[in-house]
C-alpha positions in Angstrom: -63.0 -163.8 119.6 -60.2 -161.9 117.8 -61.0 -157.9 117.8 -62.6 -157.1 114.5 -62.5 -153.7 112.2 -64.7 -150.9 112.9 -66.7 -150.1 109.3 -65.1 -148.6 106.6 -67.1 -145.5 105.1 -64.1 -144.5 102.4 -65.3 -144.4 98.9 -62.1 -145.9 98.4 -61.4 -148.1 100.3 -60.2 -151.6 99.7 -59.2 -154.9 101.6 -55.7 -156.3 100.5 -56.2 -160.4 99.3 -53.5 -162.8 96.9 -56.7 -160.9 94.4 -55.4 -157.4 94.3 -57.2 -154.9 96.1 -60.8 -155.4 96.9 -63.5 -152.5 97.3 -65.7 -152.5 100.5 -69.1 -150.8 100.6 -69.1 -147.1 101.3 -72.2 -146.9 103.2 -72.8 -143.0 103.3 -75.1 -142.4 100.3 -77.5 -143.8 102.8 -76.5 -142.9 106.2 -72.6 -141.3 107.1 -72.6 -143.4 111.0 -75.4 -145.3 113.4 -75.4 -141.6 114.6 -75.5 -139.7 111.7 -78.5 -136.6 112.8 -79.8 -137.3 109.6 -80.9 -140.7 110.1 -82.5 -139.6 113.7 -84.3 -137.6 111.7 -85.6 -139.7 109.2 -86.6 -142.3 112.2 -88.1 -139.0 113.7 -90.1 -138.0 110.9 -91.4 -141.3 110.0 -93.0 -142.2 113.1 -94.6 -138.7 112.9 -95.4 -139.1 109.5 -96.9 -142.6 109.6 -99.3 -141.8 112.7 -100.7 -138.4 110.9 -101.0 -140.8 107.5 -103.4 -143.0 109.6 -104.9 -139.5 111.2 -105.4 -138.3 107.6 -107.3 -141.5 105.5 -108.0 -144.1 108.3 -111.6 -145.6 107.4 -112.1 -142.5 104.6 -109.8 -144.7 101.5 -114.0 -146.0 99.8 -114.5 -142.0 99.6 -111.1 -140.6 98.1 -111.6 -138.7 94.4 -108.9 -139.9 91.9 -106.4 -136.6 93.1 -107.5 -137.9 96.8 -106.1 -141.1 96.2 -103.0 -140.2 94.3 -102.2 -138.3 97.4 -102.1 -140.9 99.5 -100.0 -143.1 97.3 -97.4 -140.7 97.2 -97.4 -140.3 100.8 -97.4 -144.2 101.2 -94.6 -144.3 98.6 -92.2 -141.7 100.7 -93.0 -143.8 104.0 -91.7 -146.8 102.0 -88.8 -144.8 100.3 -87.4 -143.2 103.8 -88.4 -147.1 105.9 -85.9 -148.4 103.4 -83.4 -146.4 103.4 -82.9 -146.8 107.1 -83.5 -150.5 106.5 -80.7 -150.7 103.9 -78.6 -149.1 105.9 -78.9 -151.1 109.1 -78.9 -154.2 107.1 -76.0 -153.9 105.3 -73.9 -152.9 108.5 -75.1 -155.4 109.6 -74.2 -157.7 106.7 -70.9 -156.9 106.7 -70.3 -158.4 110.6 -73.0 -159.9 111.8 -71.0 -161.6 114.9 -71.3 -157.7 115.9 -72.9 -157.8 119.0 -73.3 -153.6 118.0 -74.3 -154.0 114.7 -77.0 -157.0 115.6 -78.4 -154.2 117.9 -78.4 -151.9 115.8 -80.1 -153.1 113.3 -82.7 -154.7 115.7 -83.1 -152.0 116.9 -84.0 -149.8 113.6 -86.3 -153.2 113.0 -88.4 -152.9 116.0 -88.7 -148.8 115.7 -90.2 -149.0 111.8 -92.2 -152.1 112.5 -93.6 -150.1 116.0 -93.8 -146.5 113.8 -95.8 -148.6 111.0 -98.4 -150.4 113.2 -101.0 -147.5 112.2 -100.4 -148.5 108.2 -101.7 -152.1 108.8 -105.5 -150.6 108.0 -104.3 -149.4 104.2 -104.0 -152.6 102.4 -107.3 -153.9 104.1 -109.0 -150.8 103.1 -108.1 -151.1 99.5 -109.5 -154.0 99.2 -112.8 -153.4 100.7 -113.1 -151.1 97.9 -115.3 -152.6 95.0 -113.7 -153.6 91.9 -115.9 -150.6 89.7 -114.9 -148.1 92.4 -111.6 -148.9 92.0 -112.2 -149.1 87.7 -113.5 -145.5 87.7 -110.6 -144.2 90.0 -108.2 -145.2 87.5 -109.8 -143.9 84.4 -110.6 -140.7 86.3 -106.8 -140.0 86.2 -103.5 -141.5 84.4 -101.5 -141.0 87.0 -102.8 -142.9 90.1 -103.5 -145.6 87.0 -99.6 -145.7 86.4 -100.5 -147.6 90.5 -102.7 -149.9 88.7 -100.3 -152.7 89.0 -99.9 -152.2 93.0 -103.6 -152.0 93.2 -103.7 -155.0 91.4 -100.7 -157.1 93.8 -102.8 -156.0 97.4 -106.1 -157.2 95.8 -105.0 -160.3 95.0 -104.8 -160.8 98.6 -108.3 -160.2 99.4 -109.6 -164.0 99.9 -106.8 -164.2 102.3 -106.7 -161.7 104.2 -107.9 -161.3 108.1 -109.6 -158.5 110.3 -107.8 -155.0 110.8 -107.0 -156.8 114.3 -105.0 -159.5 113.6 -103.7 -158.1 110.5 -102.1 -155.7 113.2 -100.7 -158.4 115.3 -98.7 -160.4 112.9 -97.1 -157.1 112.3 -96.2 -156.1 115.3 -95.4 -160.0 116.4 -92.9 -160.3 113.3 -89.5 -159.1 115.2 -90.0 -161.8 117.8 -91.1 -163.8 115.0 -89.6 -165.3 111.7 -87.4 -162.1 112.0 -85.6 -163.0 115.3 -85.7 -166.2 113.8 -83.6 -165.4 110.8 -81.3 -163.8 112.9 -80.5 -166.5 115.0 -79.9 -168.7 111.8 -77.7 -165.8 110.2 -75.4 -165.8 113.5 -75.5 -168.9 113.8 -73.8 -169.9 110.4 -71.4 -167.0 110.2 -70.3 -168.1 113.4 -69.9 -171.9 112.3 -65.7 -172.3 113.0 -64.5 -175.7 110.8 -61.1 -176.6 111.3 -59.1 -178.3 107.8 -55.8 -179.1 108.0 -55.0 -177.5 111.0 -56.2 -174.0 109.9 -59.7 -172.8 111.1 -62.1 -171.2 108.3 -65.2 -169.8 108.2 -68.6 -171.5 106.2 -67.4 -169.6 102.8 -63.2 -170.6 103.1 -64.9 -173.9 104.3 -67.6 -174.6 101.4 -64.9 -173.1 98.5 -62.6 -175.8 99.4 -65.0 -178.4 97.8 -64.3 -177.2 94.7 -60.4 -177.5 94.7 -58.4 -179.4 92.6 -56.8 -181.5 95.5 -59.2 -184.4 95.9 -58.3 -185.1 99.6 -58.5 -181.3 100.0 -62.1 -181.9 98.9 -62.9 -184.9 101.2 -61.4 -183.1 104.1 -63.8 -179.4 103.6 -67.3 -181.9 102.9 -65.9 -184.5 106.4 -65.2 -181.0 108.5 -68.4 -179.5 107.3 -71.2 -182.6 108.0 -69.1 -183.2 111.6 -69.9 -178.7 112.1 -73.1 -179.5 110.6 -74.2 -182.4 112.7 -72.8 -180.8 116.1 -75.4 -178.1 115.0 -78.4 -179.9 113.6 -80.7 -179.2 116.1 -80.6 -175.9 116.1 -81.3 -175.8 112.4 -84.0 -178.5 113.0 -85.2 -175.7 115.7 -85.9 -173.4 113.6 -86.8 -174.9 110.6 -89.5 -176.7 112.3 -90.6 -173.4 114.3 -90.6 -171.5 111.0 -92.6 -174.2 108.8 -95.3 -174.2 112.1 -95.6 -170.5 111.8 -96.0 -170.7 108.7 -98.6 -173.3 108.5 -100.6 -171.2 111.6 -100.4 -167.6 109.1 -101.3 -170.1 106.1 -103.6 -171.1 107.9 -105.5 -169.0 109.0 -105.5 -166.9 105.6 -107.1 -170.2 103.7 -104.0 -170.2 101.9 -104.8 -173.5 100.1 -100.9 -174.8 99.1 -98.0 -173.5 101.6 -96.7 -172.7 98.2 -99.5 -170.4 97.3 -98.0 -167.3 99.3 -95.2 -167.4 96.9 -97.2 -167.8 93.9 -99.1 -164.7 94.8 -95.9 -162.5 95.9 -94.1 -163.5 92.6 -97.1 -163.0 90.3 -96.9 -165.8 88.8 -99.6 -168.7 88.5 -98.9 -172.2 90.5 -99.8 -174.2 86.5 -96.8 -172.1 85.2 -94.5 -173.1 88.1 -96.0 -177.3 88.3 -94.8 -176.4 84.7 -91.7 -175.7 85.5 -91.1 -178.4 88.2 -92.3 -181.5 86.1 -89.8 -180.3 83.3 -87.1 -179.8 85.1 -88.4 -183.8 86.6 -88.7 -185.5 83.6 -85.2 -183.5 82.1 -83.5 -184.7 85.7 -81.9 -187.8 83.0 -80.9 -186.3 80.0 -79.4 -183.7 82.0 -78.1 -183.8 85.3 -77.3 -188.2 85.2 -76.1 -187.9 82.1 -73.5 -184.7 82.4 -72.0 -186.3 86.1 -71.6 -189.7 84.4 -69.7 -187.6 82.1 -67.6 -186.0 84.9 -67.4 -189.5 86.4 -65.0 -190.5 83.8 -63.5 -187.4 83.4 -62.3 -187.7 87.5 -61.2 -191.4 86.5 -63.4 -192.8 89.4 -65.6 -195.7 90.1 -68.6 -193.5 92.0 -68.5 -189.8 92.7 -68.6 -188.3 95.8 -70.5 -185.3 97.4 -67.3 -183.4 97.1 -66.8 -184.2 93.5 -69.6 -182.0 92.9 -67.9 -179.2 91.7 -64.4 -179.8 91.8 -62.4 -179.1 88.5 -61.6 -181.3 85.8 -58.1 -182.4 85.4 -57.3 -180.5 82.9 -58.6 -177.3 84.1 -56.1 -173.8 84.6 -56.5 -173.9 88.1 -55.1 -170.2 88.4 -56.9 -167.5 90.4 -58.4 -164.4 88.7 -57.5 -161.0 90.3 -60.1 -159.0 90.6 -59.3 -156.4 88.5 -59.0 -158.7 85.8 -62.5 -160.4 86.7 -63.6 -156.7 86.6 -62.3 -156.5 82.9 -63.7 -159.4 81.9 -67.1 -158.3 83.2 -67.7 -155.1 81.9 -66.3 -156.2 78.7 -69.2 -159.2 78.1 -71.4 -156.3 79.1 -70.3 -153.6 76.7 -70.6 -156.8 73.6 -74.1 -156.6 74.6 -74.5 -152.8 74.7 -72.2 -150.2 76.1 -75.2 -149.1 78.3 -74.9 -152.2 80.2 -71.6 -151.7 81.0 -71.9 -148.1 81.3 -74.4 -148.8 84.3 -72.4 -151.2 85.5 -68.6 -149.2 85.8 -69.6 -147.0 89.2 -70.4 -150.3 91.5 -66.3 -150.6 91.2 -65.7 -147.1 91.2 -67.8 -145.5 94.0 -67.8 -148.3 96.8 -71.0 -150.2 96.1 -69.4 -153.8 95.8 -67.7 -155.0 99.2 -66.0 -158.4 98.0 -63.4 -159.6 100.1 -63.8 -162.3 102.8 -64.2 -161.7 106.8 -65.0 -162.9 109.9 -68.0 -162.8 110.9 -69.5 -161.8 106.8 -72.3 -162.8 106.4 -72.1 -166.1 103.2 -72.9 -166.1 99.4 -73.5 -163.0 97.6 -76.2 -160.6 96.6 -77.0 -157.0 95.2 -79.7 -155.5 97.3 -81.6 -152.3 95.4 -81.9 -150.2 98.9 -84.2 -147.8 98.0 -84.8 -145.7 94.5 -83.3 -142.6 95.0 -79.9 -143.9 96.0 -78.5 -147.2 94.4 -78.0 -150.7 94.9 -75.5 -152.3 96.9 -73.7 -155.9 96.0 -71.5 -157.9 98.5 -69.4 -161.0 97.4 -67.4 -163.2 99.5 -64.6 -163.5 95.9 -62.0 -166.2 96.0 -60.7 -165.4 92.7 -62.4 -168.8 91.5 -63.5 -168.6 88.1 -66.8 -169.3 89.4 -67.1 -166.2 91.3 -66.4 -164.2 88.1 -69.6 -165.6 86.9 -70.9 -164.9 90.3 -69.7 -161.1 90.3 -71.9 -161.2 86.5 -74.7 -162.0 87.8 -74.8 -159.9 91.1 -73.7 -157.0 88.3 -76.7 -157.9 86.5 -78.8 -157.7 89.3 -77.7 -154.2 90.2 -78.0 -153.3 86.4 -81.0 -154.3 86.6 -82.1 -152.3 89.8 -80.6 -149.4 88.7 -82.7 -149.1 85.9 -86.1 -150.5 87.0 -85.4 -147.1 89.6 -87.3 -145.4 87.5 -90.6 -146.4 88.1 -90.5 -145.2 91.5 -89.9 -147.3 95.4 -93.2 -148.8 94.4 -93.3 -150.1 91.3 -89.7 -150.7 91.3 -89.5 -154.2 92.9 -89.5 -157.2 90.4 -90.9 -160.3 91.0 -88.3 -163.1 92.0 -89.6 -165.2 89.3 -88.3 -162.0 86.7 -85.6 -160.7 89.7 -83.2 -163.8 87.8 -83.6 -162.4 84.5 -81.0 -159.9 84.4 -78.9 -161.4 86.2 -78.6 -164.9 84.4 -78.5 -163.0 81.4 -75.4 -161.1 82.5 -73.8 -164.3 83.5 -74.6 -165.9 80.0 -73.3 -162.8 78.5 -69.4 -163.4 80.4 -70.2 -166.8 79.5 -70.2 -166.5 75.4 -67.5 -164.0 75.8 -65.5 -166.5 77.5 -66.4 -168.7 75.1 -65.4 -167.2 71.5 -62.3 -166.3 73.0 -61.2 -169.3 73.8 -58.1 -170.5 71.4 -58.5 -174.7 72.2 -60.6 -177.5 72.5 -59.7 -178.2 75.6 -60.2 -174.5 77.3 -63.5 -174.4 75.4 -64.6 -177.9 77.0 -63.6 -177.2 80.3 -65.3 -173.8 79.9 -68.4 -175.8 78.4 -68.7 -178.0 81.6 -68.3 -175.1 84.1 -71.3 -173.5 82.1 -73.1 -176.9 82.1 -72.0 -177.6 85.7 -73.5 -173.8 87.0 -77.3 -174.1 84.8 -77.3 -177.6 86.5 -76.9 -176.1 89.8 -79.3 -173.3 88.6 -82.2 -175.3 87.2 -81.6 -179.4 88.5 -80.1 -178.3 92.1 -82.9 -175.5 92.6 -86.0 -177.5 91.8 -84.0 -180.6 94.0 -84.3 -177.9 96.8 -88.2 -176.8 95.9 -89.2 -179.9 96.1 -87.3 -180.5 99.3 -89.1 -177.6 100.9 -92.5 -179.0 99.6 -91.8 -182.7 101.5 -90.5 -180.4 104.8 -93.6 -177.9 104.8 -95.9 -180.7 104.4 -94.4 -183.5 106.9 -94.6 -180.1 109.6 -98.2 -180.2 108.9 -98.0 -183.8 110.7 -96.5 -182.9 113.3 -92.4 -182.2 114.9 -89.9 -183.1 112.9 -86.4 -184.9 113.9 -83.5 -183.6 112.9 -83.5 -187.2 111.5 -86.9 -186.8 109.6 -85.8 -183.7 108.2 -82.4 -185.7 106.6 -84.3 -188.2 105.6 -86.1 -185.7 103.6 -83.2 -183.9 102.0 -81.7 -187.5 101.3 -84.7 -188.4 99.3 -84.0 -186.0 97.0 -80.7 -186.1 96.2 -80.3 -189.1 94.5 -82.8 -188.5 91.9 -81.9 -185.0 90.8 -78.2 -186.3 91.0 -78.2 -189.6 89.4 -76.8 -192.9 90.0 -73.4 -192.0 89.3 -73.2 -190.2 93.0 -72.2 -192.5 96.2 -73.2 -190.3 99.1 -70.9 -190.1 102.1 -72.6 -190.1 105.6 -72.9 -186.4 106.8 -74.2 -185.2 104.2 -77.9 -185.9 105.7 -77.5 -182.6 107.4 -76.1 -180.4 104.5 -80.1 -178.7 104.2 -78.8 -177.3 107.2 -76.7 -174.3 106.1 -79.0 -173.2 102.6 -80.4 -169.3 103.7 -82.9 -169.7 100.9 -84.9 -172.4 103.3 -85.0 -169.6 105.8 -85.5 -166.4 104.5 -87.3 -166.7 102.0 -89.2 -169.9 101.5 -89.7 -171.5 98.0 -87.9 -169.0 96.6 -85.5 -171.3 95.5 -88.0 -171.8 92.0 -87.5 -168.3 91.1 -83.5 -169.4 90.0 -84.6 -172.2 87.5 -87.2 -169.8 86.0 -84.8 -166.9 85.2 -82.5 -169.8 83.6 -84.5 -170.8 81.7 -86.2 -167.7 80.7 -82.7 -166.4 79.9 -81.7 -169.3 77.7 -85.5 -168.6 76.0 -84.3 -165.0 75.7 -81.3 -165.8 74.6 -81.3 -167.9 72.0 -83.5 -165.4 70.7 -81.4 -162.7 70.9 -78.8 -165.2 69.0 -81.4 -165.8 66.0 -80.9 -161.4 65.2 -84.1 -160.1 66.2 -84.3 -157.2 65.4 -83.8 -154.0 68.4 -83.7 -156.8 70.9 -81.2 -154.8 73.1 -83.6 -151.9 73.0 -86.4 -154.4 74.0 -84.3 -155.8 77.1 -83.9 -152.6 78.2 -87.2 -152.1 77.8 -87.5 -155.1 79.8 -85.2 -154.3 82.7 -86.9 -150.7 83.0 -90.2 -151.6 83.4 -89.2 -153.2 86.9 -92.6 -154.7 88.9 -94.3 -153.0 86.4 -95.9 -155.5 84.2 -96.9 -158.9 84.5 -94.5 -161.5 82.7 -96.6 -162.4 80.1 -96.1 -158.9 78.8 -92.6 -158.6 79.4 -92.1 -161.5 77.5 -94.9 -160.3 74.2 -92.4 -158.1 72.2 -90.1 -161.2 72.4 -92.2 -163.8 71.0 -92.5 -165.7 74.5 -94.7 -166.6 77.2 -93.6 -168.7 79.8 -97.2 -170.0 80.6 -96.5 -172.6 77.6 -95.3 -175.3 79.2 -92.5 -175.7 75.9 -91.5 -172.9 77.0 -89.4 -174.3 79.6 -87.9 -177.3 77.2 -86.4 -174.5 74.5 -84.7 -173.7 77.8 -83.7 -177.4 79.2 -82.7 -177.6 75.5 -80.2 -175.6 75.5 -78.2 -177.0 78.6 -78.8 -180.6 76.5 -77.6 -179.2 73.6 -73.7 -178.4 75.6 -73.9 -181.6 77.4 -74.0 -182.7 73.5 -70.9 -180.8 72.6 -69.5 -182.3 75.3 -69.7 -185.9 75.3 -68.5 -185.3 71.4 -65.8 -183.6 72.5 -65.3 -187.1 75.2 
């Protein structure tokens, strides 16, 4: 492999591309370099403070006064913040270039140290969960500053029925670095290191997946078949990763007496299982009027007897295929945000000017996109793999929405700012919707409007239908793994069992598509994460309907919702808008918006 550039820490740094100067992260707001004295200082402080915290509080939590409990929580919060700063720096450097051994080692070493230092803290949640409800309620009643942290205690105590002995909890904590974390890194490094050859040129996974949305159908087919070839060559390794992680989860779930593989995710998301089930059932029931109907339209537009997997994200024949320059993408998204409220654009602006975005596609860089909140006394960082496609502009709007949310929620402090996954997608999907609506309003022809509507429908199908199909695949995978080891063919069959159902009769599936489960990171990093996308999309569709109806003070209520971070339950956050996600009809409203757009497209055809 050719030599790769060293990390860049210049706030004004950019990478050259055909789309203009693309920004590169400036990580100095975290630490100046891996050997920065501040980093060494913070690691030394963590080692000392974690031990001191345990010495001061272990075995004593039940007897603390309200004031002493507040001091204890605030000390724990500071430890969390310093740990988060160290791991954010190490993780972001690693994701910039996952194939660099030095970065991988630095990330792993930091993870090992943090795990070792924080082992003495395991007692905290265990002892909190042994305190009687009445005693805790009395503490909250006695001190308003402590009562602000009640949601944290509530989340900890939701795990009470699933808590293990102190010794077992410490073992699981220590063992994590050679358990799921190690398998996650193996997966990341393997995917980032894959090479795909299309028309004589070598590409990474991001560049190859991008070819699936090229206007030239033979190019799309070559890319799809090359993806299938490389995934097939590596499928045994990917199957081993999935088998191991699913079995590890099954063992821990069994010990914790989790009733289902999904229970842990629902608890982490602070969402009731019946709410997720209502969402899942509503989406599956809507497949015929959403994805099946849309892809039949697309089949006709493309003039094909059947759609192949390489046609799913193909541009329409009438679509303008020119790429979008980075500066144009920036202007478009910021203008859309400002049209909603100038404050939203003001919060987003520094991401572009202060090195908070890493946008270019580079060798070894992690695929996909994300917004990482780091810690509440710094700021978020956004990662993209920008290739100038209209979908890349929407990805920018999406991740920047996350960033705005994270900036606003930071005022809650380290423990309360983190938003459950089900609500974490709210601002991101809303940012996409604002950008789409601006483009639609400015469309100057029926053709342009049709292309925009079709693109939005495809994005919503990918976010709702596709993610619920992924959720069903995971449910089947984890259920099947409980019965024994799964061969690659077993996993392939589970994958294909949901593809036709979700995409519909317009599709024929090429040989090799059965391995396309292999590269999806959510299955590895966050089992059952994917339903949060559908939850967020449905929630935003309902929210946007309220906004379009002219709800008085909508912007103020929206910002208040984002500022709440993880301090409120979804029922409390949605109540000011007259919405309730626990009502099964709630999901029909969001799905109805997608169906309405398909109605418009049918009328145009």
